MARVO-688033 format. One record per residue (C-alpha): y negated, z, x negated; residue number from 1; residue in one letter. Coordinates in steps of 0.1 Angstrom, whole numbers. Each point is the difference from the previous one (the first is absolute). Layout:
+-------+-------+-------+-----+-----+
!    py !    pz !    px !   n ! res !
+-------+-------+-------+-----+-----+
!     Y !     Z !     X ! NUM !   A !
...
+-------+-------+-------+-----+-----+
//
This chain:
+-------+-------+-------+-----+-----+
!    py !    pz !    px !   n ! res !
+-------+-------+-------+-----+-----+
!   406 !   393 !   162 !   1 !   X !
!    10 !   -21 !    32 !   2 !   X !
!    36 !    -9 !     4 !   3 !   X !
!    -9 !   -37 !   -14 !   4 !   X !
!    -6 !    19 !   -35 !   5 !   X !
!   -39 !    -6 !     0 !   6 !   X !
!   -29 !    29 !     5 !   7 !   X !
!    -6 !     7 !    35 !   8 !   X !
!   -27 !   -24 !    18 !   9 !   X !
!    14 !   -30 !   -18 !  10 !   X !
!    31 !    -9 !    15 !  11 !   X !
!     1 !   -35 !    12 !  12 !   X !
!   -35 !    -8 !   -12 !  13 !   X !
!    14 !   -22 !   -27 !  14 !   X !
!    16 !   -24 !    28 !  15 !   X !
!   -31 !    -1 !    17 !  16 !   X !
!   -22 !    -5 !   -27 !  17 !   X !
!    21 !   -31 !    -7 !  18 !   X !
!    -1 !   -13 !    35 !  19 !   X !
!   -38 !     5 !     0 !  20 !   X !
!    -3 !   -19 !   -33 !  21 !   X !
!    22 !   -28 !    11 !  22 !   X !
!   -23 !    -3 !    33 !  23 !   X !
!   -32 !    -1 !   -22 !  24 !   X !
!    16 !   -28 !   -21 !  25 !   X !
!     9 !   -18 !    24 !  26 !   X !
!   -37 !     3 !    18 !  27 !   X !
!   -11 !   -12 !   -35 !  28 !   X !
!    21 !   -31 !     0 !  29 !   X !
!   -10 !   -10 !    33 !  30 !   X !
!   -37 !     3 !   -10 !  31 !   X !
!     6 !   -19 !   -30 !  32 !   X !
!    15 !   -25 !    20 !  33 !   X !
!   -30 !    -3 !    23 !  34 !   X !
!   -21 !     1 !   -31 !  35 !   X !
!    19 !   -32 !   -13 !  36 !   X !
!    -5 !   -19 !    31 !  37 !   X !
!   -39 !     8 !     1 !  38 !   X !
!    -3 !   -10 !   -35 !  39 !   X !
!    15 !   -35 !     5 !  40 !   X !
!   -18 !    -4 !    31 !  41 !   X !
!   -34 !     7 !   -20 !  42 !   X !
!     9 !   -22 !   -27 !  43 !   X !
!     5 !   -29 !    26 !  44 !   X !
!   -32 !     2 !    15 !  45 !   X !
!   -16 !     5 !   -35 !  46 !   X !
!    16 !   -33 !    -8 !  47 !   X !
!   -12 !   -15 !    35 !  48 !   X !
!   -35 !    15 !   -11 !  49 !   X !
!     2 !   -23 !   -32 !  50 !   X !
!     9 !   -30 !    17 !  51 !   X !
!   -33 !     5 !    21 !  52 !   X !
!   -19 !     5 !   -31 !  53 !   X !
!    11 !   -33 !   -13 !  54 !   X !
!    -2 !     8 !   -39 !  55 !   X !
!   -29 !    25 !     5 !  56 !   X !
!    -1 !    30 !   -22 !  57 !   X !
!    32 !    20 !     0 !  58 !   X !
!   -15 !    33 !   -11 !  59 !   X !
!   -29 !    12 !    19 !  60 !   X !
!   -10 !    36 !   -10 !  61 !   X !
!   -22 !     7 !    29 !  62 !   X !
!    28 !    -8 !    26 !  63 !   X !
!    25 !    24 !   -21 !  64 !   X !
!   -25 !    28 !    -3 !  65 !   X !
!    -4 !    -1 !    39 !  66 !   X !
!    36 !     0 !     5 !  67 !   X !
!     2 !    33 !   -21 !  68 !   X !
!   -30 !    15 !    14 !  69 !   X !
!    17 !    -6 !    33 !  70 !   X !
!    34 !    15 !    -6 !  71 !   X !
!   -10 !    28 !   -21 !  72 !   X !
!   -25 !    10 !    29 !  73 !   X !
!    30 !    -3 !    27 !  74 !   X !
!    23 !    20 !   -20 !  75 !   X !
!     8 !    38 !    12 !  76 !   X !
!    20 !     7 !   -31 !  77 !   X !
!    22 !    13 !   -15 !  78 !   X !
!    -6 !   -29 !   -27 !  79 !   X !
!   -32 !     9 !   -19 !  80 !   X !
!   -28 !   -30 !     1 !  81 !   X !
!     7 !   -11 !   -35 !  82 !   X !
!    38 !    -4 !     5 !  83 !   X !
!    -6 !   -20 !    31 !  84 !   X !
!   -27 !   -23 !   -20 !  85 !   X !
!    28 !    -7 !   -26 !  86 !   X !
!    24 !    -7 !    26 !  87 !   X !
!   -23 !   -27 !    17 !  88 !   X !
!   -12 !   -14 !   -33 !  89 !   X !
!    39 !    -8 !    -6 !  90 !   X !
!     7 !   -15 !    33 !  91 !   X !
!   -34 !   -21 !     1 !  92 !   X !
!    10 !    -9 !   -38 !  93 !   X !
!    36 !   -12 !    14 !  94 !   X !
!   -14 !   -21 !    26 !  95 !   X !
!   -24 !   -15 !   -20 !  96 !   X !
!    26 !   -10 !   -24 !  97 !   X !
!    17 !   -22 !    27 !  98 !   X !
!   -34 !   -19 !     2 !  99 !   X !
!    -5 !    -8 !   -36 ! 100 !   X !
!     6 !    17 !   -34 ! 101 !   X !
!   -30 !    22 !   -16 ! 102 !   X !
!    -4 !     5 !   -36 ! 103 !   X !
!   -23 !    29 !   -13 ! 104 !   X !
!   -11 !     2 !   -34 ! 105 !   X !
!    -7 !    34 !   -16 ! 106 !   X !
!    -3 !    18 !   -35 ! 107 !   X !
!    34 !     3 !   -17 ! 108 !   X !
!    26 !     6 !    -8 ! 109 !   X !
!    21 !    13 !    27 ! 110 !   X !
!    -5 !    35 !    10 ! 111 !   X !
!   -36 !     4 !    -4 ! 112 !   X !
!   -22 !    15 !    28 ! 113 !   X !
!   -15 !   -34 !     8 ! 114 !   X !
!    37 !   -11 !    11 ! 115 !   X !
!    -1 !    31 !    23 ! 116 !   X !
!   -32 !   -10 !    17 ! 117 !   X !
!    13 !   -35 !     5 ! 118 !   X !
!    31 !    15 !    19 ! 119 !   X !
!   -23 !    24 !    19 ! 120 !   X !
!   -21 !   -30 !    12 ! 121 !   X !
!    26 !   -28 !     5 ! 122 !   X !
!    34 !    17 !     3 ! 123 !   X !
!    28 !    -2 !   -25 ! 124 !   X !
!    11 !   -35 !     6 ! 125 !   X !
!   -28 !   -16 !   -11 ! 126 !   X !
!     3 !   -21 !   -31 ! 127 !   X !
!   -16 !    21 !   -28 ! 128 !   X !
!   -15 !   -18 !   -33 ! 129 !   X !
!    -5 !    22 !   -27 ! 130 !   X !
!   -27 !   -10 !   -23 ! 131 !   X !
!   -11 !    12 !   -37 ! 132 !   X !
!   -39 !     4 !     9 ! 133 !   X !
!   -23 !     0 !    26 ! 134 !   X !
!   -13 !   -32 !   -11 ! 135 !   X !
!    35 !   -15 !     9 ! 136 !   X !
!     0 !    15 !    33 ! 137 !   X !
!   -33 !   -17 !     9 ! 138 !   X !
!    14 !   -37 !   -14 ! 139 !   X !
!    33 !     3 !    18 ! 140 !   X !
!   -20 !     5 !    35 ! 141 !   X !
!   -25 !   -27 !   -13 ! 142 !   X !
!    25 !   -28 !    -9 ! 143 !   X !
!    21 !     8 !    35 ! 144 !   X !
!    30 !    13 !   -21 ! 145 !   X !
!    -6 !    31 !    19 ! 146 !   X !
!   -12 !     5 !    36 ! 147 !   X !
!   -16 !    34 !    -8 ! 148 !   X !
!    -9 !    22 !   -30 ! 149 !   X !
!    -4 !    37 !    -1 ! 150 !   X !
!   -22 !    17 !   -25 ! 151 !   X !
!   -12 !    37 !    -6 ! 152 !   X !
!   -39 !     2 !     6 ! 153 !   X !
!    -5 !    36 !    -3 ! 154 !   X !
!    17 !    34 !    -5 ! 155 !   X !
!   -13 !    33 !    14 ! 156 !   X !
!     0 !    18 !   -32 ! 157 !   X !
!    -6 !   -27 !   -26 ! 158 !   X !
!   -25 !   -22 !    20 ! 159 !   X !
!    -2 !   -38 !     3 ! 160 !   X !
!    23 !   -26 !   -18 ! 161 !   X !
!   -26 !   -19 !   -20 ! 162 !   X !
!    23 !   -32 !    -9 ! 163 !   X !
!     8 !    -2 !    41 ! 164 !   X !
!   -38 !     0 !     6 ! 165 !   X !
!    -6 !   -25 !   -23 ! 166 !   X !
!    26 !   -23 !    13 ! 167 !   X !
!   -10 !     4 !    38 ! 168 !   X !
!   -36 !   -13 !   -11 ! 169 !   X !
!    15 !   -33 !   -16 ! 170 !   X !
!    24 !   -10 !    24 ! 171 !   X !
!    -1 !   -19 !    33 ! 172 !   X !
!    31 !    16 !    14 ! 173 !   X !
!   -11 !    27 !    29 ! 174 !   X !
!     8 !    37 !     1 ! 175 !   X !
!    23 !    -1 !    33 ! 176 !   X !
!    14 !    38 !    -2 ! 177 !   X !
!    -1 !    35 !   -17 ! 178 !   X !
!    30 !    27 !    -6 ! 179 !   X !
!    -6 !    33 !    -8 ! 180 !   X !
!    27 !    14 !   -19 ! 181 !   X !
!     4 !    40 !   -10 ! 182 !   X !
!    12 !    -1 !   -35 ! 183 !   X !
!    19 !    25 !   -14 ! 184 !   X !
!     8 !     0 !   -37 ! 185 !   X !
!    34 !     8 !   -16 ! 186 !   X !
!     9 !     6 !   -36 ! 187 !   X !
!    34 !   -15 !    -9 ! 188 !   X !
!    20 !   -11 !   -30 ! 189 !   X !
!    33 !    -4 !   -14 ! 190 !   X !
!     7 !    36 !    -9 ! 191 !   X !
!     5 !    26 !    22 ! 192 !   X !
!   -29 !    24 !   -10 ! 193 !   X !
!   -35 !     0 !   -13 ! 194 !   X !
!    10 !    12 !   -32 ! 195 !   X !
!     2 !   -27 !   -31 ! 196 !   X !
!   -27 !   -23 !    19 ! 197 !   X !
!   -21 !   -14 !   -28 ! 198 !   X !
!   -14 !   -30 !    19 ! 199 !   X !
!   -13 !    -7 !    37 ! 200 !   X !
!    -7 !   -33 !    16 ! 201 !   X !
!   -22 !    -5 !    32 ! 202 !   X !
!   -26 !   -21 !    13 ! 203 !   X !
!   -35 !    12 !   -11 ! 204 !   X !
!   -12 !    10 !    35 ! 205 !   X !
!    31 !    20 !     6 ! 206 !   X !
!    -2 !    19 !   -34 ! 207 !   X !
!   -35 !     9 !    13 ! 208 !   X !
!    13 !    13 !    32 ! 209 !   X !
!    23 !    25 !   -18 ! 210 !   X !
!   -20 !    14 !   -26 ! 211 !   X !
!     0 !    35 !     8 ! 212 !   X !
!    38 !     0 !     6 ! 213 !   X !
!     5 !   -19 !   -34 ! 214 !   X !
!   -24 !    23 !   -21 ! 215 !   X !
!    19 !    31 !    14 ! 216 !   X !
!    36 !   -13 !    -5 ! 217 !   X !
!     2 !   -28 !   -24 ! 218 !   X !
!   -33 !     7 !   -22 ! 219 !   X !
!    10 !   -15 !   -33 ! 220 !   X !
!    19 !   -31 !    15 ! 221 !   X !
!   -16 !   -33 !    -7 ! 222 !   X !
!   -12 !   -20 !    29 ! 223 !   X !
!     1 !   -37 !     1 ! 224 !   X !
!   -14 !   -22 !    29 ! 225 !   X !
!    19 !   -29 !    11 ! 226 !   X !
!    -4 !   -27 !    28 ! 227 !   X !
!    17 !    17 !    26 ! 228 !   X !
!    21 !    32 !     5 ! 229 !   X !
!    33 !   -20 !     8 ! 230 !   X !
!    -6 !   -16 !   -34 ! 231 !   X !
!    -4 !    36 !   -15 ! 232 !   X !
!    33 !     8 !    16 ! 233 !   X !
!    17 !   -30 !   -14 ! 234 !   X !
!   -13 !    10 !   -34 ! 235 !   X !
!    11 !    38 !     2 ! 236 !   X !
!    35 !   -12 !    12 ! 237 !   X !
!     3 !   -19 !   -34 ! 238 !   X !
!   -16 !    23 !   -26 ! 239 !   X !
!    14 !    34 !    -9 ! 240 !   X !
!   -24 !    29 !     0 ! 241 !   X !
!   -24 !   -20 !    25 ! 242 !   X !
!    -8 !     9 !    38 ! 243 !   X !
!   -20 !   -17 !    26 ! 244 !   X !
!   -23 !     8 !    27 ! 245 !   X !
!    10 !   -20 !    33 ! 246 !   X !
!    11 !     0 !    36 ! 247 !   X !
!    36 !     8 !    13 ! 248 !   X !
!    11 !   -35 !     4 ! 249 !   X !
!    -6 !    -5 !   -39 ! 250 !   X !
!    21 !    28 !    -9 ! 251 !   X !
!    29 !   -12 !    22 ! 252 !   X !
!    -4 !   -36 !   -12 ! 253 !   X !
!     0 !     8 !   -37 ! 254 !   X !
!    27 !    27 !     4 ! 255 !   X !
!   -26 !    28 !   -12 ! 256 !   X !
!     2 !    38 !     7 ! 257 !   X !
!   -28 !    14 !    20 ! 258 !   X !
!   -10 !    29 !   -23 ! 259 !   X !
!   -31 !    11 !    19 ! 260 !   X !
!   -14 !   -12 !    35 ! 261 !   X !
!   -33 !    -2 !    15 ! 262 !   X !
!   -17 !     8 !   -31 ! 263 !   X !
!   -35 !   -17 !    10 ! 264 !   X !
!   -28 !    22 !    -3 ! 265 !   X !
!   -14 !    -5 !    38 ! 266 !   X !
!    26 !     3 !    26 ! 267 !   X !
!   -17 !   -25 !    20 ! 268 !   X !
!    -1 !   -27 !   -24 ! 269 !   X !
!    -2 !   -31 !    17 ! 270 !   X !
!     0 !   -36 !   -14 ! 271 !   X !
!   -17 !   -29 !    24 ! 272 !   X !
!    13 !   -34 !    -1 ! 273 !   X !
!   -15 !   -33 !    11 ! 274 !   X !
!    19 !   -28 !    16 ! 275 !   X !
!   -12 !   -34 !   -11 ! 276 !   X !
!     8 !   -36 !    14 ! 277 !   X !
!     7 !   -11 !    36 ! 278 !   X !
!   -20 !    -6 !    29 ! 279 !   X !
!   -31 !    16 !     6 ! 280 !   X !
!    12 !    27 !    27 ! 281 !   X !
!   -18 !     4 !    34 ! 282 !   X !
!   -13 !    32 !    11 ! 283 !   X !
!    29 !    28 !     6 ! 284 !   X !
!   -24 !    26 !    16 ! 285 !   X !
!     0 !    22 !   -32 ! 286 !   X !
!   -13 !   -22 !   -30 ! 287 !   X !
!   -18 !     0 !   -32 ! 288 !   X !
!   -21 !   -27 !   -19 ! 289 !   X !
!    -3 !     0 !   -39 ! 290 !   X !
!   -30 !   -19 !   -15 ! 291 !   X !
!   -17 !    -1 !   -35 ! 292 !   X !
!   -40 !    -7 !    -4 ! 293 !   X !
!   -27 !     6 !   -24 ! 294 !   X !
!   -35 !    13 !     5 ! 295 !   X !
!   -31 !   -16 !   -12 ! 296 !   X !
!   -14 !    19 !   -30 ! 297 !   X !
!   -29 !    18 !    18 ! 298 !   X !
!    -7 !    35 !     6 ! 299 !   X !
!    21 !    13 !    30 ! 300 !   X !
!    18 !   -31 !     2 ! 301 !   X !
!    35 !    18 !     6 ! 302 !   X !
!   -12 !    21 !    29 ! 303 !   X !
!   -16 !   -31 !    17 ! 304 !   X !
!    32 !   -22 !    -8 ! 305 !   X !
!    19 !    26 !    21 ! 306 !   X !
!   -22 !    10 !    28 ! 307 !   X !
!    13 !   -24 !    22 ! 308 !   X !
!    30 !    16 !     2 ! 309 !   X !
!   -14 !    33 !    12 ! 310 !   X !
!   -25 !   -19 !    23 ! 311 !   X !
!    30 !   -14 !    18 ! 312 !   X !
!    23 !    27 !     2 ! 313 !   X !
!    26 !   -12 !   -25 ! 314 !   X !
!    17 !    28 !   -22 ! 315 !   X !
!     6 !    -8 !   -37 ! 316 !   X !
!    33 !    15 !   -14 ! 317 !   X !
!    -2 !   -10 !   -35 ! 318 !   X !
!   -27 !    -9 !   -25 ! 319 !   X !
!     9 !   -10 !   -37 ! 320 !   X !
!   -23 !   -14 !   -25 ! 321 !   X !
!    11 !   -21 !   -30 ! 322 !   X !
!   -19 !   -20 !   -27 ! 323 !   X !
!    -8 !   -35 !     9 ! 324 !   X !
!     4 !   -13 !   -32 ! 325 !   X !
!   -26 !   -25 !     5 ! 326 !   X !
!   -27 !    22 !   -16 ! 327 !   X !
!    -7 !    34 !   -14 ! 328 !   X !
!    -2 !    28 !    24 ! 329 !   X !
!     7 !   -23 !    29 ! 330 !   X !
!    29 !    12 !    25 ! 331 !   X !
!    21 !   -11 !    29 ! 332 !   X !
!     8 !    20 !    28 ! 333 !   X !
!    34 !     1 !    19 ! 334 !   X !
!    -3 !    15 !    33 ! 335 !   X !
!    23 !     5 !    28 ! 336 !   X !
!   -13 !     3 !    37 ! 337 !   X !
!    18 !    12 !    31 ! 338 !   X !
!     4 !   -28 !    27 ! 339 !   X !
!     5 !   -38 !     1 ! 340 !   X !
!   -24 !   -29 !    -6 ! 341 !   X !
!     6 !   -10 !    37 ! 342 !   X !
!   -13 !    35 !    15 ! 343 !   X !
!   -37 !    -8 !    11 ! 344 !   X !
!   -13 !    30 !   -21 ! 345 !   X !
!    17 !   -10 !   -32 ! 346 !   X !
!   -10 !   -36 !     3 ! 347 !   X !
!   -36 !     9 !     4 ! 348 !   X !
!     1 !    25 !   -31 ! 349 !   X !
!    20 !   -28 !   -25 ! 350 !   X !
!   -29 !   -28 !    15 ! 351 !   X !
!   -26 !    25 !   -12 ! 352 !   X !
!    18 !     9 !   -31 ! 353 !   X !
!     4 !   -36 !   -12 ! 354 !   X !
!   -38 !    -3 !     7 ! 355 !   X !
!    -9 !    28 !   -27 ! 356 !   X !
!    28 !    -3 !   -25 ! 357 !   X !
!    -6 !   -22 !   -31 ! 358 !   X !
!    37 !    -7 !     2 ! 359 !   X !
!    28 !     9 !    24 ! 360 !   X !
!    35 !   -10 !     7 ! 361 !   X !
!    24 !     9 !    28 ! 362 !   X !
!    34 !    11 !   -17 ! 363 !   X !
!    15 !     3 !    36 ! 364 !   X !
!     3 !    17 !    30 ! 365 !   X !
!    36 !    20 !    12 ! 366 !   X !
!    15 !    27 !    18 ! 367 !   X !
!    -7 !    32 !   -14 ! 368 !   X !
!    32 !    21 !   -14 ! 369 !   X !
!    18 !    23 !    23 ! 370 !   X !
!     3 !    32 !   -14 ! 371 !   X !
!    26 !    21 !    14 ! 372 !   X !
!    12 !    33 !   -11 ! 373 !   X !
!    34 !     0 !   -21 ! 374 !   X !
!    -9 !   -35 !   -13 ! 375 !   X !
!    28 !   -20 !   -12 ! 376 !   X !
!     4 !     3 !   -39 ! 377 !   X !
+-------+-------+-------+-----+-----+
//
């Protein structure tokens, strides 16, 4: 022992560590002061841009996508790209709020994965309007009560969301963005364990995404599909013996215990959401275009219909067929392609598609979702 009553080699280290910690904290404080100054300077420039635009659209998804691409590309770390992305989503959202309030409709109640996707795309300061159905989301945007809506269109495990496709066909509101949200399901309930659970609430797709886990752990429990996972959590909070499958946000909002985490059957389970409403975006440099079309009722019609894509070097990222409801065995085809209609090769392909299709509707063109490891959830 040293004469200071500490093991050899540690004498005086406490004082040195305290001094070093104080120095580092002072540096952090100084950096924070600089950040505040720079954030306010950025906000003032954003306000000037708003004045120059003279009432034009406040939210420009192509511009925000370009900003995120640039700052992520310029970063040398240690912040991961996903964290840096979300920081700048919040910064741009805060600056946007100085120009005009923005309301986004989504499938509620509060605490759904849809709400998480809204925050991922627009930031936490945006006004979020919970709706009871997908139809209501579209009505809110069509009526102008919300500037934007956000709806799930497909899941990597369960496939397409049929009601969303039907509503996209019927609406005049354009698709202006997409969000990819890694979805991690959790079992939650008012009790502190799974013993005694007699009823399980969740959205039908979530139940389908957790079948193997449920069959192994809760084989005899009644499964009840409801409108949303957050609604499932609300019901579980009010009913003894009930549990829910939902996201962490729902557990926190309704005061439920997390009984099991990440119970989805596929670890990379992801839901793709579409943003509807707002001005049609310009090209961002990495875009998608969504279409719905039908082919003539003749042999080889679908192959002939889609040939212009290959002929012009346009990649198709999604192809989904759905009954047209205009006649037996007639189908509509929902497709996504890479690129923006202002790009020459995409413009040529679209012109040729319009010549061959029995019916065609452009749903929208928008920046492709920026995927980064460790995505926000």
